[in-house]
C-alpha positions as CSV (number, residue, x, y, z in Angstrom):
1,X,0.0,0.0,0.0
2,X,2.8,2.4,0.9
3,X,4.4,1.9,-2.5
4,X,1.1,2.7,-4.2
5,X,0.8,5.9,-2.2
6,X,4.4,6.9,-3.0
7,X,3.9,6.3,-6.7
8,X,0.7,8.3,-6.6
9,X,2.5,11.2,-4.9
10,X,5.2,11.0,-7.6
11,X,2.5,11.3,-10.2
12,X,1.1,14.3,-8.5
13,X,4.5,16.0,-8.4
14,X,4.6,15.7,-12.2
15,X,1.1,17.3,-12.6
16,X,2.1,20.3,-10.5
17,X,-1.1,20.1,-8.4
18,X,0.2,21.5,-5.1
19,X,-3.0,21.2,-3.2
20,X,-3.4,17.5,-4.2
21,X,0.2,16.9,-3.5
22,X,-0.2,18.3,0.0
23,X,-3.3,16.1,0.5
24,X,-1.3,13.1,-0.6
25,X,1.5,13.9,1.9
26,X,-1.0,14.4,4.7
27,X,-2.7,11.1,3.8
28,X,0.7,9.3,3.9
29,X,1.5,10.8,7.2
30,X,-1.8,9.9,8.7
31,X,-1.5,6.3,7.5
32,X,1.9,6.0,8.9
33,X,0.8,7.4,12.3
34,X,-2.2,5.1,12.4
35,X,-0.1,2.1,11.4
36,X,2.3,2.8,14.3
37,X,-0.7,3.3,16.7
38,X,-2.4,0.1,15.5
39,X,0.9,-1.9,15.3
40,X,0.5,-2.8,11.7
41,X,2.0,-1.8,8.3
42,X,-0.9,0.5,7.5
43,X,-2.4,-1.8,4.9
44,X,-5.6,-2.3,6.8
45,X,-6.4,1.4,7.6
46,X,-10.0,2.3,7.0
47,X,-11.6,5.8,6.9
48,X,-12.9,5.1,10.4
49,X,-9.3,4.9,11.6
50,X,-8.6,8.5,10.5
51,X,-8.9,11.1,13.2
52,X,-11.4,13.9,12.9
53,X,-9.8,17.3,12.6
54,X,-12.7,19.8,12.8
55,X,-10.7,22.6,14.4
56,X,-8.0,22.4,11.7
57,X,-10.7,22.3,9.0
58,X,-12.4,25.4,10.3
59,X,-9.1,27.2,10.7
60,X,-8.0,26.3,7.2
61,X,-11.4,27.4,5.8
62,X,-11.1,30.8,7.6
63,X,-7.6,31.2,6.2
64,X,-8.8,30.4,2.7
65,X,-11.6,32.9,3.0
66,X,-9.2,35.6,4.2
67,X,-6.8,34.8,1.4
68,X,-9.6,34.8,-1.1
69,X,-10.8,38.3,0.1
70,X,-7.3,39.6,-0.2
71,X,-6.9,38.3,-3.8
72,X,-10.3,39.7,-4.7
73,X,-9.3,43.1,-3.4
74,X,-6.2,43.0,-5.6
75,X,-8.3,41.8,-8.5
76,X,-10.6,44.8,-8.2
77,X,-7.7,47.2,-8.7
78,X,-6.8,45.4,-11.9
79,X,-10.3,44.6,-13.2
80,X,-10.8,47.9,-15.1
81,X,-7.5,47.3,-17.0
82,X,-8.6,43.7,-17.9
83,X,-12.0,45.0,-19.1
84,X,-10.3,47.6,-21.3
85,X,-8.0,45.0,-22.8
86,X,-10.9,42.8,-23.5
87,X,-12.8,45.7,-25.1
88,X,-9.8,46.6,-27.3
89,X,-9.4,43.1,-28.5
90,X,-13.1,42.8,-29.3
91,X,-13.2,46.1,-31.1
92,X,-10.2,45.0,-33.2
93,X,-11.9,41.8,-34.0
94,X,-8.9,39.9,-32.5
95,X,-10.4,36.8,-30.9
96,X,-7.0,35.3,-30.1
97,X,-6.1,38.4,-28.0
98,X,-9.6,38.3,-26.4
99,X,-9.1,34.7,-25.6
100,X,-5.7,35.5,-24.0
101,X,-7.3,38.3,-22.0
102,X,-10.1,36.0,-20.8
103,X,-7.5,33.3,-19.9
104,X,-5.4,35.7,-17.9
105,X,-8.4,37.1,-16.0
106,X,-9.8,33.6,-15.3
107,X,-6.5,32.7,-13.7
108,X,-6.9,35.6,-11.3
109,X,-10.6,35.0,-10.7
110,X,-10.2,31.3,-9.9
111,X,-8.8,32.1,-6.4
112,X,-11.1,35.0,-5.5
113,X,-14.4,33.2,-4.8
114,X,-16.3,35.3,-7.4
115,X,-18.6,32.6,-9.0
116,X,-20.6,35.0,-11.2
117,X,-17.5,36.5,-12.7
118,X,-15.9,33.2,-13.2
119,X,-19.0,31.8,-14.8
120,X,-19.3,34.7,-17.2
121,X,-15.6,34.4,-18.2
122,X,-15.8,30.6,-18.6
123,X,-18.9,31.0,-20.9
124,X,-17.0,33.5,-23.0
125,X,-14.0,31.3,-23.2
126,X,-16.2,28.4,-24.5
127,X,-17.9,30.8,-26.9
128,X,-14.6,31.8,-28.3
129,X,-13.8,28.2,-29.0
130,X,-16.8,27.9,-31.2
131,X,-15.6,30.7,-33.5
132,X,-19.3,31.7,-34.1
133,X,-19.5,35.5,-34.1
134,X,-23.0,35.8,-32.7
135,X,-22.3,33.3,-29.9
136,X,-19.1,35.2,-29.1
137,X,-20.9,38.6,-29.2
138,X,-23.6,37.3,-26.8
139,X,-21.2,35.9,-24.3
140,X,-18.8,38.8,-24.6
141,X,-21.6,41.2,-23.7
142,X,-22.7,39.0,-20.8
143,X,-19.1,38.8,-19.4
144,X,-18.7,42.6,-19.7
145,X,-22.0,43.1,-17.9
146,X,-20.8,40.8,-15.1
147,X,-17.5,42.7,-14.9
148,X,-19.3,46.0,-14.8
149,X,-21.6,44.7,-12.1
150,X,-18.7,43.6,-10.0
151,X,-17.1,47.0,-10.5
152,X,-20.3,48.8,-9.6
153,X,-20.8,46.7,-6.5
154,X,-17.2,47.5,-5.4
155,X,-17.8,51.2,-5.7
156,X,-15.5,51.7,-8.7
157,X,-15.9,55.0,-10.5
158,X,-14.3,55.6,-13.9
159,X,-11.6,58.3,-13.8
């Protein structure tokens, strides 16, 4: 079992998924601790053997929310520039540049707990993949409206 866990962890290292890698390391540590406590090799560990960590879960969730709010505050300062870049790309008819703008903004939004904004951008990204001008126009306008709504709600005023 331990060899399977180690090979799984190695595979995760190659994917670059840090959160999953951390979870894999935590799982290995817990299995090793339980194995020592139960006096076995860890092969017979069941989910019931795993300790409950509610305090840690709550603390981590609070840290995630705080981090998410900080990232969102940073995003708000950059959001008008992202919107302008998207508008320029659309006005120029440059779907490739628009796709790059959406991709970059989605990267920032993914960590900010802004589901409406993320949804609008994901829809636009999918529309851009179709290459259909009416579909792109519809989802571009929808994404811009979501961005404008976020900016309005944050109290942003155009200079």
